[in-house]
C-alpha positions in Angstrom: -41.3 11.2 18.6 -39.2 12.0 21.8 -39.0 8.7 23.9 -38.2 8.9 27.7 -36.4 5.8 29.2 -34.3 4.8 32.0 -30.2 4.6 31.0 -27.9 3.4 33.5 -29.8 4.6 36.1 -30.3 8.1 34.7 -33.6 9.3 32.8 -32.7 10.0 29.6 -34.7 10.4 26.1 -34.1 10.1 22.5 -35.4 11.2 19.2 -36.6 8.2 17.1 -36.3 10.4 14.1 -32.9 11.3 14.3 -31.1 7.5 14.4 -27.8 7.1 13.3 -27.6 4.3 10.7 -24.7 2.1 11.2 -25.6 -0.4 8.2 -23.8 -0.6 4.7 -26.3 -0.4 2.0 -26.6 -3.9 0.1 -26.6 -2.8 -3.7 -26.1 -4.5 -7.0 -23.0 -4.5 -9.1 -19.5 -3.7 -8.2 -17.9 -2.2 -5.9 -19.6 -3.5 -2.7 -18.3 -4.6 0.2 -17.4 -8.3 0.5 -15.1 -10.6 2.4 -13.9 -14.5 2.4 -14.5 -14.6 -1.2 -18.2 -14.7 -1.1 -20.3 -14.5 -4.1 -21.7 -10.9 -4.5 -25.1 -9.6 -3.4 -27.2 -9.9 -6.4 -30.7 -9.3 -7.7 -32.5 -10.9 -10.7 -36.5 -10.9 -11.8 -37.9 -14.1 -11.2 -38.7 -16.1 -14.8 -41.3 -18.7 -15.1 -42.7 -19.3 -18.4 -43.4 -16.4 -20.3 -43.4 -14.3 -16.9 -40.5 -12.1 -16.1 -40.9 -10.4 -12.7 -40.0 -6.9 -13.7 -42.1 -4.0 -14.6 -39.0 -3.0 -17.4 -40.2 -6.3 -18.9 -44.0 -5.7 -19.2 -44.6 -7.4 -15.8 -47.2 -5.3 -13.7 -45.0 -5.9 -10.6 -41.2 -6.1 -9.7 -40.8 -9.7 -8.1 -37.1 -10.2 -7.7 -35.0 -13.3 -6.4 -32.3 -12.3 -3.9 -28.8 -13.6 -3.9 -26.9 -13.1 -0.6 -24.4 -14.7 1.8 -24.8 -12.5 4.9 -21.6 -13.5 6.5 -19.7 -11.9 3.1 -22.1 -9.3 1.9 -22.9 -6.3 4.0 -23.5 -5.7 7.6 -24.5 -8.5 9.4 -25.4 -10.1 13.1 -24.2 -13.5 13.9 -24.9 -15.8 17.1 -23.2 -18.8 18.4 -24.9 -20.8 15.5 -22.2 -19.6 13.5 -19.5 -21.9 14.9 -21.8 -24.3 16.9 -22.5 -27.8 15.6 -25.7 -27.3 17.5 -28.6 -25.6 15.5 -28.6 -22.2 17.1 -30.5 -19.6 15.1 -30.5 -16.1 15.3 -34.3 -15.3 15.6 -34.3 -17.6 18.6 -31.0 -16.6 20.3 -31.6 -12.5 19.9 -33.7 -11.4 22.5 -33.8 -7.7 22.8 -34.2 -4.9 20.1 -32.5 -2.1 22.5 -29.5 -1.6 24.2 -27.0 0.9 26.2 -24.1 1.1 23.9 -20.5 2.8 24.1 -18.9 4.1 20.7 -14.8 4.0 20.9 -12.5 4.6 18.4 -9.3 2.4 18.2 -6.3 2.7 15.7 -5.1 -1.3 15.2 -1.7 -2.2 16.5 0.9 -3.0 13.8 2.3 -6.6 15.0 5.9 -7.5 14.2 4.6 -9.9 11.4 3.0 -7.2 9.8 -0.9 -7.8 10.9 -2.8 -5.3 12.4 -5.0 -6.3 15.6 -7.0 -4.8 18.6 -5.2 -5.7 21.4 -5.9 -5.6 25.1 -3.7 -2.9 25.9 -5.7 -0.4 23.4 -9.1 -1.4 24.9 -7.8 -0.9 28.5 -6.6 2.5 27.5 -9.4 3.5 25.6 -12.3 2.1 27.0 -13.9 3.3 30.0 -16.8 1.0 30.7 -20.0 2.4 32.2 -22.3 -0.4 32.5 -23.4 -0.8 28.7 -24.1 -4.3 27.3 -23.0 -3.2 23.7 -19.9 -2.2 22.4 -19.3 -0.4 19.4 -15.6 -0.4 17.7 -14.8 2.2 15.1 -11.3 1.6 13.6 -8.9 4.2 12.3 -8.2 5.6 9.9 -11.9 5.8 8.9 -12.2 6.0 5.2 -15.2 6.0 3.2 -13.7 3.0 1.1 -14.9 0.5 4.1 -18.5 0.8 2.3 -17.3 -0.6 -0.7 -14.0 -2.7 0.3 -13.5 -6.1 -0.8 -11.5 -7.5 2.4 -10.9 -10.8 1.0 -7.3 -12.2 0.7 -6.4 -8.8 2.5 -5.5 -10.3 6.1 -7.9 -7.3 7.7 -7.4 -6.3 11.4 -8.7 -8.7 14.2 -8.8 -9.2 17.7 -6.3 -10.8 20.3 -7.3 -13.5 22.3 -6.9 -11.5 25.5 -8.8 -8.7 24.1 -11.8 -10.9 23.3 -11.6 -12.3 26.9 -11.6 -8.8 28.6 -14.7 -7.7 26.5 -16.6 -10.8 27.7 -15.5 -10.4 31.2 -16.4 -6.8 31.2 -20.0 -7.5 30.6 -20.5 -7.2 27.0 -23.3 -9.2 25.3 -23.2 -7.2 21.7 -20.1 -6.4 20.0 -20.6 -4.4 16.9 -17.4 -3.7 14.6 -16.4 -2.3 11.1 -14.3 -5.5 10.3 -15.3 -8.7 8.3 -14.4 -10.8 11.3 -12.9 -10.7 15.0 -10.6 -13.4 14.2 -7.8 -13.6 11.7 -8.7 -14.2 7.9 -6.3 -17.5 8.0 -6.3 -19.0 11.3 -6.4 -22.9 10.4 -10.1 -23.2 11.6 -9.1 -21.8 15.1 -11.8 -18.7 15.0 -10.7 -18.6 19.1 -12.2 -14.9 19.5 -15.6 -16.2 18.3 -15.1 -19.3 20.7 -14.2 -16.9 23.7 -17.2 -14.4 22.9 -19.6 -17.0 23.0 -17.8 -19.6 25.4 -18.4 -22.2 23.1 -17.7 -25.2 23.6 -18.7 -24.9 27.3 -21.1 -25.5 30.2 -22.7 -21.8 29.8 -22.7 -20.8 26.2 -23.5 -17.6 25.6 -26.7 -18.2 23.3 -28.2 -14.6 23.8 -24.8 -12.8 22.9 -24.5 -11.3 19.2 -21.2 -10.3 16.8 -21.9 -7.4 14.0 -19.6 -6.8 11.4 -18.9 -5.1 8.5 -20.8 -1.7 10.4 -19.7 1.8 9.4 -19.9 4.2 11.9 -19.4 7.9 9.8 -16.6 10.5 11.0 -19.3 12.9 12.4 -20.6 10.5 15.1 -18.9 11.3 18.4 -17.5 8.5 20.9 -19.5 8.0 23.9 -22.7 6.6 25.2 -25.9 5.6 23.1 -29.1 3.9 22.8 -28.7 1.0 20.3 -31.7 -0.6 18.2 -30.1 -3.5 16.8 -32.6 -4.7 13.9 -32.5 -8.4 12.4 -34.8 -10.4 10.2 -36.8 -13.1 11.5 -34.7 -16.0 10.1 -33.9 -19.3 10.6 -30.1 -18.9 10.2 -27.4 -18.5 12.1 -26.7 -14.8 10.9 -29.1 -12.1 9.6 -28.8 -9.1 7.5 -28.7 -6.2 10.2 -29.5 -2.4 10.6 -28.0 -1.3 13.8 -29.4 2.3 14.7 -27.7 4.7 17.4 -29.7 7.3 19.1 -28.1 10.3 21.0 -29.5 10.8 24.4 -30.3 13.8 26.1 
């Protein structure tokens, strides 16, 4: 289906049947994408007395329990409830399903201490803000191993504080990254970039802003402006497994 819409003041169209899926599949077994030493995603048939919820065990239906830690398993979207003492929930904070998004690709900076960062200078050089409210960042190199990588205890790439402040001040409400976190894996609990992004604690907490982590942007998707459909569960939690979909505009 072709849908017409107004994007940044221009009449544009997109094809609902040609979405670009940025989510990483949740699947049983190993390897699977994982971070912060979270238990692996798993499914098991419900067992109740003699009933086993699997057609392979004689049940007329498959009836499985699912074990998941959204922050550590697969693509997910989080709200300020991730760091807040107050009960903020993603299904209450997230208000709109569609956004104008810009995709940019960045080689991280290798710091003197061996860390890899997304610094302010890289954003200033590579990002030409056009009024979008969502920013999608693909880090380079962009190997397929991102779909199954175990990031735990590897000190993955993270954002510098001034880079995150620049993202917020520029006007971005929805940040999507192919990393496990915007902050350093071991940062003594500061989570400074999370706090900057949500202005927490503060008088004007950005309750409607979200961060999506562990996405994967295939190489065939070009940098540029897209329509983003960010699909979440209606779940009372600070985070939801998510399926970000990009649509080419024409």
